N, C-alpha and C positions, 0 to 999 in steps of 0.2 A: 504494500500500500504506500503510495507516494504522499508526500506532505500536501495537505489540502484536499486530498482525494477521499471521498466518502465510500466506505465499504458497502457492498451490496449484500444485504441480509435477506434471508428467506425464512419462511415458516416461523417457528418459535422465536428465533433471534430477531426477526423483523418486528414482531410485536413487542419484544423487550426494548428494541431500539426506539420504536414509536412511543412507548410508555415513558422512557427516560427523557426523550426529547420534549414530550408534552409537559412533564413535571418541571423540567428546567424552564420552559417557556412560561408556565404559570408562575413559578417562583420569581422570574425576572420581571414579569409584568407587575406583580404585586409588591415586590421588595424594591425594585429599582425604577418603577414607573415607565418601563420601556416597552414599546410595541414589538421591537425586534430585540434580539439578544444583545446585551451589552458585552463588552470585551471579556469580563470576568466569567459571565455565564456561557459565552461562546467557547471559552477555554475548557470549562467543565464538560460541555457537550462534545467537543472534539476528543477529550481524554476518555470520556465514557464510551464513545464509538471505538476508539483504539483498544480499550480493554475488552469490549464485547467481541471485537473481531478476533482477538487472541485467546478467547475463553477456551480452556482445554476440554470443556464438556460439550462444546458445540451445541447442537440442537437439543441436547438433553440438559442444558443449563438450568440449574435451580435458581430461585431468587437469590440475590446477593446476600441477603440476611441469613439464609440457610446454607450458604455455600461453605464448603470446607477449605477452599482456597481463596484467600483474600488478596486479589491481584491489584487493588488500588493502593497507591502510595498513601501513607498515613494522613498527609495534609489534604490530598484530594478526597480521601475517604470521608474525612470530617466535613469537607465542603459539600459533598454529595449528600451526606447525612442531613445537613442543614437544609438543603434544597428539598429533600424528601419530607422532612419534618414540616416545612412551611407549606408545601404544595400538596402533600398527601390528602389531607382532609378536603381540599378544594377540588380534587380530581372527580369526585362524584358529581359535582356541579358542572365542570367544564368538559370532562371526558368520561361520562358515566360507563360506557361500554368497556373502555380500557381499565377503569377502576374495578369493574365487576370481574373481568377476566383475571386481573391481577389478584384480587382478594379471594375469589372462589376457585379458580383453576390453578394459578401459578403457586400460590402459597401452600396448597395441598399436595403439590408435586413432591415426590420423594427425591432426596438428594442422591444422585448416582455416585458410585465409587469413582475416584479419580482414575483416568486411563493410565495404565502403566507405560513408562517410557521403554523404548526398545533398548536392549543391551548394546553397548558399544562393541564393535568388533575390532 
């Protein structure tokens, strides 16, 4: 993936991407009063896309809160946590279908085992 290039997500990962981007947009609009993403929120959105594109679970990805692998840097993890805290309750109002799928389908998804790395030869 090149710098500035957005990965093409499909299936479960596409919905996860859409959910995270929607949460960031809701947070930015409410916290920063911006109709488009401010620089700080755009940075979070790019970082979230990079992490999602590199998720070792792929289409079997659990929600980040239930994941056994925490791939976000501690500073970005805290920033995303703040975004989710502020936008989570508002998602039912702005994006009810995404909120429903996240709460009913995704949260109940079992966390898969981490895929084993192939032995070096």
